C-alpha positions in Angstrom: 33.7 -31.0 -78.4 33.1 -33.1 -75.3 36.1 -35.2 -74.2 35.4 -37.2 -71.1 36.9 -40.0 -69.0 34.8 -42.1 -66.7 36.2 -44.2 -63.9 34.5 -46.2 -61.1 34.8 -49.5 -59.3 33.2 -52.7 -60.6 29.5 -52.6 -59.8 29.2 -48.8 -59.6 27.1 -48.7 -62.8 29.8 -47.3 -65.1 28.6 -49.2 -68.1 25.0 -47.9 -67.8 26.1 -44.3 -67.2 28.6 -44.5 -70.1 25.9 -45.6 -72.5 23.7 -42.6 -71.4 26.5 -40.1 -71.7 27.5 -41.2 -75.2 23.8 -40.9 -76.2 23.4 -37.5 -74.5 26.5 -35.9 -76.1 26.4 -37.9 -79.4 30.0 -39.2 -78.9 31.5 -42.7 -79.1 32.5 -44.7 -76.0 36.1 -45.7 -76.3 36.6 -48.8 -74.1 40.0 -50.5 -74.3 38.3 -54.0 -74.0 36.1 -53.2 -77.0 39.2 -52.0 -79.0 41.1 -55.1 -78.2 38.3 -57.4 -79.2 37.6 -55.5 -82.4 41.3 -55.6 -83.5 41.5 -59.3 -82.7 38.3 -60.0 -84.6 39.5 -58.0 -87.6 42.9 -59.6 -87.4 44.7 -56.2 -87.7 48.5 -56.3 -87.1 47.9 -54.8 -83.6 45.1 -57.3 -83.0 47.4 -60.2 -83.9 49.9 -58.9 -81.4 47.3 -58.4 -78.7 45.9 -61.9 -79.2 49.3 -63.5 -78.8 49.8 -61.6 -75.5 46.3 -62.4 -74.1 46.5 -66.1 -75.1 49.8 -66.3 -73.2 47.9 -64.9 -70.1 50.0 -61.7 -70.0 49.0 -58.1 -69.6 48.9 -56.0 -72.8 51.8 -53.5 -72.4 51.2 -49.7 -72.2 53.0 -49.2 -75.6 50.5 -51.5 -77.4 47.4 -50.1 -75.5 48.5 -46.6 -76.4 48.9 -47.5 -80.1 45.4 -49.0 -80.2 43.8 -46.0 -78.5 45.7 -43.6 -80.7 44.5 -45.5 -83.8 40.9 -45.4 -82.4 41.0 -41.6 -81.8 41.9 -41.1 -85.5 38.6 -42.4 -86.6 36.0 -39.9 -87.9 33.4 -40.5 -85.2 35.7 -38.9 -82.6 35.7 -35.5 -84.2 33.0 -34.2 -81.9 34.5 -35.8 -78.8 34.6 -39.1 -77.0 34.1 -40.9 -73.7 37.1 -42.9 -72.5 36.4 -46.0 -70.4 39.2 -48.2 -69.0 42.0 -45.9 -70.3 44.3 -44.5 -69.1 45.0 -47.1 -66.4 48.6 -46.2 -65.6 50.6 -42.9 -65.2 52.5 -43.7 -68.3 49.2 -43.9 -70.2 48.1 -40.6 -68.7 51.3 -38.9 -70.0 50.8 -40.5 -73.5 47.2 -39.4 -73.7 48.2 -35.8 -72.6 50.7 -35.7 -75.4 48.4 -37.3 -78.0 45.6 -34.8 -77.3 48.0 -31.8 -77.0 49.3 -32.7 -80.5 45.7 -32.0 -81.7 45.3 -28.9 -79.6 42.9 -30.7 -77.3 42.6 -31.8 -73.7 40.0 -33.7 -71.5 37.1 -31.5 -70.3 36.4 -33.6 -67.2 37.0 -36.9 -65.4 33.9 -38.4 -63.9 34.5 -40.6 -60.9 31.6 -42.8 -59.8 32.0 -43.2 -56.1 30.4 -46.0 -54.2 30.7 -47.4 -50.7 32.6 -50.7 -51.1 30.4 -52.9 -48.9 27.3 -51.8 -50.8 28.9 -52.5 -54.2 30.1 -55.9 -53.0 26.6 -56.7 -51.8 25.2 -55.6 -55.2 27.7 -57.7 -57.2 27.2 -60.7 -54.9 23.4 -60.6 -55.4 23.9 -60.3 -59.2 26.3 -63.3 -59.2 23.7 -65.4 -57.3 20.9 -64.3 -59.6 22.9 -65.2 -62.6 24.1 -68.5 -61.2 27.8 -67.5 -61.1 28.7 -69.4 -57.9 32.4 -68.9 -58.5 32.0 -65.1 -58.2 32.5 -65.2 -54.4 32.6 -62.3 -52.1 36.3 -62.8 -51.7 36.8 -62.6 -55.5 34.6 -59.5 -55.7 36.5 -57.8 -52.9 39.8 -58.6 -54.6 38.7 -56.9 -57.8 37.6 -53.8 -55.8 41.0 -53.7 -54.1 42.8 -54.0 -57.5 40.7 -51.2 -58.9 41.4 -48.9 -55.9 45.2 -49.6 -56.1 45.4 -49.0 -59.8 43.2 -45.9 -60.1 44.1 -43.9 -57.0 47.3 -42.4 -58.6 45.4 -41.4 -61.7 42.5 -39.9 -59.7 45.0 -37.8 -57.8 46.6 -36.5 -61.0 43.2 -35.4 -62.4 42.1 -34.0 -59.0 45.3 -31.9 -59.0 44.4 -30.6 -62.4 40.9 -29.7 -61.2 39.3 -32.0 -63.8 37.8 -34.5 -61.3 34.0 -34.7 -60.8 33.1 -37.0 -58.0 29.5 -38.4 -58.3 27.7 -40.7 -56.0 27.2 -43.8 -58.1 24.6 -45.5 -55.8 20.9 -45.1 -56.0 18.3 -44.9 -58.8 19.9 -45.0 -62.3 18.1 -41.8 -63.4 19.2 -40.0 -60.2 22.8 -40.9 -60.9 22.5 -39.7 -64.5 21.0 -36.4 -63.3 23.9 -36.0 -60.8 26.4 -36.4 -63.6 24.6 -34.0 -65.9 24.4 -31.4 -63.2 28.1 -31.7 -62.3 29.1 -31.4 -65.9 26.8 -28.4 -66.5 28.4 -26.6 -63.6 31.7 -26.9 -65.4 30.2 -25.8 -68.7 30.8 -29.2 -70.3 28.4 -30.0 -73.1 27.1 -26.4 -73.2 27.8 -23.4 -75.4 30.7 -22.5 -73.0 32.3 -25.9 -73.8 31.9 -25.4 -77.5 33.5 -21.9 -77.2 36.5 -23.4 -75.4 37.4 -25.5 -78.4 
């Protein structure tokens, strides 16, 4: 089983690399945004609750996010593993995920952190905004999102670094090169190999 978490600032290519990882390992991507949307669309009890919170302009609380992720991890397609994207976002969610996986006799194999120099990412996102005619996506707004990301994820990254689960990968450059860097880093840890399978 391959159980991964991917983190990275907006514009670091996380979506692209996530899609490649899920294809390579044959595992589903579990992104909280997608889970929220699916539950709202299907009008599940949790979805109704999420919609009311989002419509009010509030943040979805950890307890509800945890419940949605737990529900998603019970689905059959996660039996061979999964790639988490956008969760956990808080230390409380880290603790919840630890307990949830431990209850199944599981744990994360690795945490992939896409690292990118902020000015380069801002320039990339600004160019994309201009190309797509999103004039309101100013450099100031883009930099603010980068700062929020850094502030929110730094504590989580330190937790996983202390556990020796963190793999830092340069997220800039050719897409294929970044994919190769991730594959090499995972292989060095035996993730996605016979060693990984033996550990489960």
